N, C-alpha and C positions, 0 to 999 in steps of 0.2 A: 544925542541918545543915537547911533548911526543906524543906516538901514534896516542891518539884518537883525538887530534888537527886538524886544516883543516877549510876546508867551513861546512864540515859534518864529523862525526863520518865514518870509512870508508866503514860500511854499507851501508850509508846514501851515500855519495859518489858515489858508485856502483848503486844506486836508481840514483842519480842525469844521473849519465851516461846510465843508463837505459832509462831516459824518451828524451834523445836524440836516441832514439835505431837507428833512420833513419839515423842518423849520425854513430854509433859506431860498427855498423852488421858487417863492413867489417874488424874492427879490430882486433887484437890478443888478449890473455888477457897480452903480455908483455907489450903491447901497451896501455891498459887499463891499467895495474897497474902504469906506466911511466905520464900517465893523472893524477893519482891518488895524485901520488907524487908531482906532477907538481902544485895541486891545492891548494897542502899544503902548499908549498913554498908562491904560490900569497895570500894564507888567510893570514901567517908573515909576508907577506908586506904591505898588509890591513892594518894589526894593529884595528884590529876591528873600522875600521872606518875611525882612522886617517890619511890617507895616500888613495890617489888615482891612480891609475893605469892609464899610458897614452898610453902607445904606446909599442911594444914588436918587438922586431928579434929575428933568429934562429942565436946562435952563436955556433961553435964549438962544446963543446958535452952539450949543454943547451943554454938559452935563454939570449937575455939582454933585459931590461925591464925600461922602465923612470918612478920613482917615486916621485910622488908630496905631499906636506901634503896638507889635504882638503880646510886647509884656504888661500892656496894661490893659489889655482885656479882664484878667482877673479881677484888676482895681477895682475897674467898673461896677462889677457883678457883687462887691463888697460895700459894707458901710465905711466913710473914711473915716470917722470915727467913733467906735460904740462908750469911748469911756464921755461921750458928750451926753448920754443919755442919763437922768436921772433916775432913782430907784422905783419912782410910780410910771418909769418909760416913756415921759413926755422930755425934750429935749431940755436939758441944762441952760441956765444963763448963760449966754457968752460963747456955749458950745458951736463947733463946725458943724454947718449943716449937711446931713447925711446924704451921702449919693445913693442914684436911684437903686434899686433895690434888684437883686440877682433876676425875681420875675421879669422885669424891665428890661432888664438886657437881652434875655433868651429869647424875649417876642421881636427885638430887632434882629435878631439871626433866627429867628424862622419865619416861613412863610413869604411874602414878595417880600422884596428890597427895596423897589422905588418908593419913593414917599412923595408927596405932595407940597409944594415950596413953605404953607404953612408946618406942617408936620418937621421937615427940614429943619427950620429955624427955632422949632421948639424942642427936638432933641440935639442938634447942635449946642444954643445954651441948658439943655438941661445936664448933658454930659461935659462943658466946658470946652469943646472943641471946636476949630474954624471949620467953617464949609471950602474945602476946595474947590473950584470951575475948572474944569476943561472943555477949554474950547477943540470943536468938531470941524470939519472940510464943512460938514453938512449937518443943519439942525434934525435934531430927534424925530421921526415922525411917527403917528398914532400905530402906525401898520402893528397888528397884534405880534406877526414875527420877528418884527424889528425889537419890541418889548421883550418878548421871549430870550430871545439871542443874547439881550443886554443883561437879562437877569441873571443866565447862566454862566456869563461873562463873572460877572460880580463876584457871584457868589463863588466859581473857580479860584480869585485871590482870597478870599474870607474865611469865617467859619459859621455855619450852619447847623443851628436845634434845633434835634427832630424829636418833638414830647413823647412819642410813643412807635417806637422802631422793633419789629419782629427781627431777630437773629440766632441762627442755631450755629453748636459749637462740636465737633469733633474734635476728640483728644485720642490720640495713640498711647496706650497705656505701656508705661515703663519704658520711656521713650530714651531718658537719661541714660538706660543700662546697656542698650545696643551700639554696638562700633557702628562707627564712621557713614561704612557702607551702608549697614541696616536701617540706620536711618534715614541715609537717602533712597535708598529704595522702599521705605514703608511711605514716607514719603510722599512719595512719587505714585504707589500704588496706590491712595489717600485720594489725592488727587484725581486721579483717573476715575476714579470712584463717581467724586465727585461732578467730575466730567459725562461720565456715561448717562446718570441720573437726569442730569440738564438737559442730554438728549433727548433723551426717553419721556421727559414733559413736552418738549417741542413736538414730539412726535406725534403726542399724542392733540397739539393744537393746543395747550394750557398757555396762555399769555405767560411767561415771566422774564425777570430782567435782575437779574442774581449780579451780586458782585461780591469778592471776599477777599480775604488778607488773612496772612500766615499766626499763626501764632508761635512759632517755634517748632513745636511740638502735636500742631494741629491747623488747623481753619475756624475763622467765624467766617459765617456765609450771611446775607441778607439779601431782601427782595427792595429793588428802588423803590419798588411802588406799595403805597402805603395802605393799601384797601386792606377791606375783611377777606376778599377773594385772593390777594397777592400771600396776604400771611397765611391762608390756609395751605394755597400753594406751595408756601416755602415747607409748611410742615410737610406734606405730603414727600418732596424733596429729601426732605431730612431722613424719613422712611426707607426710601430709591436708595440712598447712600447707602445706610447701613446693611442695607438688603443686598446691595452689589460687593458690600465688604464680606459680607458673609461667604456667601458662593466663591469669593475669589480666595477666602482663606481654607477654606473645605476643598480646593484644587493645589494650594500651593506645596511644594515640596520642599522649598526651606524657608527661613525666617525673612520672607521677603512681602509678607500680607500681611499688616497690623491688626491690633486686637484695638477697639475703639472704644469709646464710652458718646454718646452724644448728649445735649440738652439742648433745648428751646424754651426762649424768656420772649417777655414783651416789656419796652421798656425806656427811658430817654437816651437820646444820643449826642452828642458833637461829631460832625463832619466834616472832614477838611481833606483838602489837595496836597500828599506830599512834591516835595522839589525832586524833580530827577534834573540832574546834571545844574541847568540855572532857571527851571521852569517850573510850574508846577503840572502833575500830571492830568491825563485825562480822566481816570478812576479817582475817588473818593475812599476815605480809612475814615472807620470811624471808633469813638472810644467813648464811653459817658456808664453812668450806672446798671445798663441793659448787658453791656460788655465786662463789668467791674462783677456784676451777680452771675454772671454765665461760669468766670473763670473761679468763684469762691467756693460755686453750685458742683462745678467737676470733679474740685476736689474731696467733694464727700461720694461720688458716683463710685461706682465697683465695674470691673469688665463688664461688657455688653451691655452694659444700664443704658437707657436713654431715660429721661430726667423731664418734667416740665415746670418752668418757676410757677409761683402764686404770683399772678397780677389780675387787676380792672382795670379795664382801659377801652378808651371808645375807638372803634376805627370805620373809616368812611366806606358805605356800600357802593356806592355807583361809579367811583373815580375821585383821582384828588381831587377835582375841585368841585365834588359833589356839595349839597348841602348836609344830603341824608346821612347819620352815625349810626351805627348800634355800641351800645355797652356791653361790654362781656367780660368775662372773669377765666381764670384759666379752664374747669369747668366745663363751661359753656364749648367755650372754643373747640377744647376736644370735642365734643358731643356736633357740634358741627360741621368738625373736617372728618370725622366719623361718618357723616351722613353724605357727604360727598364723597368719598371712597371711590362710587360706581367711574369717576369719567378717569381711573388709573385700570380700568377695565382693558384688557389685550395690552399691555406693554408685554412685553417679552425681556423674560428673565434667564439666563445662561438657558438660551433655547428653547424654553415652553411659555405657552401663553399663561398669562395671570388672568383665571375665572375670578378671583372676589381676594378683596384686602379687608381684613376691621382691625380697627385700631381702637384702643380705648384707654382708659386709667385704672388701674389696678386695685383691687380693696376683697372684701371678706364678703362671702354670703350668708344673706341670713338666713332664718328661718320662711320668709314669706317667700323666696326665694329672689329678693332683691338681692343689690349689691349694696355697698358703701364702697366709696372712692378714700384710700389710705392719702391723707396727707402727712409726707415726713417733713420733722422739725429738727432743721440740722444746724448746726454752730461751725462757722467756716476758723481757720485757725487767725482769728484777729476777734474771736469772740461773740461776731456779727451770728443773730439767729435768725435762719431764712426758710420759707415752707416752699417745699415744693412736692409735686405727685410724679409716680412710678409709671411709665408709659407703657403699654404694648404695642405691637402690631402682628397678625396673622397672615400672611399672604401663600394662596391655595393656588397651585398652578395644575393645568392640564392632566399633564403627567406627568409629575416630578413631588416628591413629599414636599408638604409645605413647608414656609420658613418662617421659622417662630423669632420673633425679633423682641429685645427686650429681656429681663428677667421676671420670675418670674413671685409675687406677690409676697409670697412667703418666706423669701429669699428675701426682698425686697425689707418686709418688716423685721427681720431679724433683730433682734436688739443687741447683739453685740456689732452690728456693721456702723464703722465710725461713730459710732458714739451715739447713734442719731435715734431721735424715735420718731413716736407716730401716734396721731388720732384716725377716728373715721368719720366724714360724713355720708351723708345718704346721696346719694346720686340722685341727681332731679333727674324728673320728668324730661319722657325723650333723649335720655342717652342713653348710648348702647350697654 
């Protein structure tokens, strides 16, 4: 491989490390040079996307790698021979031994990729693949900064599984019926609303690290951070995008601003880095249960509607490396988000300062003054049943009319809406 090969040319690799300056500032020039050399070696093993790098382990003067062809990834998550099972679920005589389960393979793709030597040998034997040894100019040190950047390098040439990822989906209504010019202007308008909402959150000193990918007629947006706070910030971000879009539509004189619908869900996802030219990009893309669910849910959403998918999941509460977690379902999550809305006070929308924001899941009022939560049961185009909640947000500004986002409960509960049906749940204590 020539000297200009690798994930980037030499100067670009330096830029990549500079982008991770918070990690590399403690490292010497010779350590950085060693990482650049390692990156070139990883690029060669990646083979333009032919292979996936699973795990790594420091070994003598280099590192060991588990490298598998990309087409073998699915095979490792399935059993080798279902026919080898007898009727009672036990292995039939002479049956081929089943390969590791999908859960085991997911565990390799989530969390830290570094294994110790014993783990490396066991995983290699279990998967039936040989360990690849890469000699380096310097041995890998125990420097935490160096360990973290090698982890990031490995993941760029790999697939990562995240069991619980919050994602928002924004969809332009009637996009396919627009002219190409209108499609371009409406996508650009929605992209501006995303940028504007992110800028406003940054101005409030709210920590965010959003990523996005286009769906063709909209965008998936997720927070790279997996904590409860990060997920709540993404939920707030969704409402700010919808609000910015609503303001822009009220001012537009031509068909340049889209009418949108949005939904929010939490679920598992696989993440990968697409190739740009002959190298993987710095930014990741996601696909998995959460994006599939969002795509199916949005098909049954009405114009201007905001839906929240039904989920129950654990979320870290003190940071990605914290031990503490909290288990929340959709209703409890929205209740927590509603209680944190005060951090958005002071945001300026269309020149007017926001005084108060209320967000809630809609339902019917009971005789005792309490409210239910309407849970909507939808059947997607594949006949799969999914449960969602209708969300609203009311934004009150100092010198302007309030911005009312989402649709009313009576509209969401109409029996003739996409053949959806609904049931009512008692709102939990502490919910708005």
